[in-house]
N, C-alpha and C positions, 0 to 999 in steps of 0.2 A: 363675443365668445373668447377672443384672444385676451381681452382685458380680464375676463373671468378666470382663465387659466393662469394668467400672470398673478392675479390676486391670490389664488389658491397656492401658487408656488411660493410667493412671499410669506403667506400665512404659515405654510409648512416649515419653511426655514426658521421663521420666528419662533414657532412652537418647539421645534427641535432644539433651538439654542436655549430657550427658557427651561425646557423639560430636563435636559441633561448637558448644561454648559461645560461641566467638568470633564466630559468624555470626548476624546478626540474622535473625529468621524472616520479616520483611517489610521491604522497602525501597521507597521512593517517590521519583519525581523528574520532571524536565521535560526535553524535548528539542526541538531544531529540526533539520530535515533538508532541505537543498536536494537536488534530484533531477533526473535527465534521463530522460524517458519517451518511449515510442513505442508505436504500435498495430501489431500483427501481424495482418493480415487473412487470412481463410480463405474468401474468396468469389471466384469467377472474375471477373476484370476489375478487382479492387480492388488498389491498390498502397499500400505505406507511402510517404508523401510527406515523411518527415523526422522527426527527434527534436525534442522541445521541452523547455525547462526547466520545472521545477515546484518545489513546496515543500510540506512538511508540518510540523506542530508538534503537540505533545500531551504526554501523561502517560506515564510509565514506572512499572511496578510489578513487583517481583521477589519471589516466594515461595520460601523455602528448602526444598528437598527433602532435601539432604544438604549437606555442607560445600562441595562444588564443583558441585552440580547445582541448578538453579532452574527454576521455572515462571514465565515472563515474559509479561506482558500489558500492556495500556494502552488508550489512547483518543486517536486522532489525527484532526486535520482535514487532509485530503490534497487538494492542488490538482494534479490530473493533466491533462496536455496531450499531444495527439498529432495526427497529420495523415494523412489519407487522400486518395487521388486515384482517382476512378471516374467512369464515364459514367452520367448520369441525365437525367430530364426534370423541369423545375421552372419556376415563374414567378419573376421577379425583382421587386423593389420598383418600383412604378410601371407594371407591365405584368402583366395578369392571364392572358395566354396562356401555356400550357405550351410550353416549348422543350427540345429535346434538346441536350446538350452535356457537357463535362467539368467536373466539380466538384472543386476542391481545397478540402477542408474541414479547418479546424483546430478540434479538439474541446477545449473548456475545461471540465473537469468537476471537481466538488467532491464529496468523499466523507467520511463519518465511518467511520474504519477501526478495527477491533478485532482486534489480533493475539493469537495464542496460541502460544507457543514454548517449547521446551526449551533452556535456556541452560546451557552447560558452561564452567567457569572453571578456569584453572590455579591452582596455589598462588601466594600472594602473594610477590613478591620486589621489593626496592627500591621499595616503596610502589605497585607496579603488579601488575595481573592481566590476562592475556589471556583472551578469551572467544570462543566460537563459539556460534551459535544456529541452530535450524531449527524451522519450524512453519508454520502456516497463518494466513491473514488473511481476514477478512470485511469487505467494504466496502459501505456503504449510500449510494447517490447522493442528494444533497440539492440539487444545482444542475447544470444543463447548458446551456451556450451554445456557439455555433459562429460562427467567422469564415469566411465562404464567399467563394470566388473562382470564379465560374461563367463559362465560356468557351463561346460558341456563335456561329457565323457570323463568326468573326474578332473578336468583341467580348467583352471581359471586364468583368464587373460584380462589384464587391466590396460585401458587405453582411453584417450580423450576424443571427443567428437564436437564439431560445430553443427548445431541442430536448429538453426533459425527456421528452416522449412517445416519443422515438427512442432513449432510453437505458434499459437495464434497471436496476431498483432495486438489485439485489444482484449483487456480483461476489466471486469468491474467488481466492486465489493462494497459491503456495508461497513462503515466505520463507527465505532463506539469508543468513547474515551473520557478521561477526566484528569484533573490535576490541580496545581496551584500556581499562581503568579505572585512573586514577591517584588514589590516596587522599590527600586533603588532611588528614584525621584518621582516627580509628579507624572511622568509619562513612560519612563524606561523601567522594564521589569524583566526578571529572569523567570523562566518557565520550567517546571518539572511535571511530567505526567506519564500516564500509561494508556495505550490504545489497543484495541483488538480489531483486526480486519477479517471479516467473514466473506470469503469469496462467493460471488454469484455465478460466474461464467467459467466454462471449461477453458483451460489454457493449452490443452494438447490439440494437435492438428491432423493426426494421421490415424489410420486403422492398424490394428494388430495384424502382422503378416501371416499368422497362423490361423486365427479365427475370423479375420476380416471384420472384427467388431470395432466400433469407434472407440478410440481411447478417450477417456474422460477423467479429469481431475481438476480440483480447484485449489488455489493457494489460500491458506489461513496463516495469520501470524499475530504475535504480540510484539509491541515495540515500546521501548522506554524513551520518552522524548525529553531532551534537554535543549533549552534555547534562550534567546534574548529577543525582546521585541521593544520597539521604540514608539 
């Protein structure tokens, strides 16, 4: 049995080398991605209050499955921002009394993201290859701050909060994207692409203090990817 497994292993390696000898089994690179993100709420009385600019950077890794199919992953530091408007009660700096009013909150969140995607490429022509990719992403929250603008009784107070206890540690999303690779030599290429992240899971972690209803919202964003892979 061990000899049979060994034979299949040798045969697989041989076929792989014959089938696509010009394709590296593993490629590694770096990327930077400016983004525009927004929060989509699913709680009564909560409204999206605008999209915000964000940014992420990190590592790219591609594992060859066949000549044109790859398993793509990486490790990103993602700065996601969004804005919600809703009614709540809270105290403002310098005043310990709880007051009811409208809160416009800008969420400034930082995640460590780990994507897992299937990447499909066209054949190479004129030093270029087009690609499409689809997969999932897991994000782990490492920092959460908010810029608050609280309006009550005709008075608006602006202040900042650390809100880690109000943000869930884990988020997940569906990733869709595409772009082009331009080869500088046989293995090094520069990458340009665009991706959309559609949030699956709620990122908020507390109930509204007035209604006691669970706060629910997901992050969505578009990102423009620029990178180099070796």
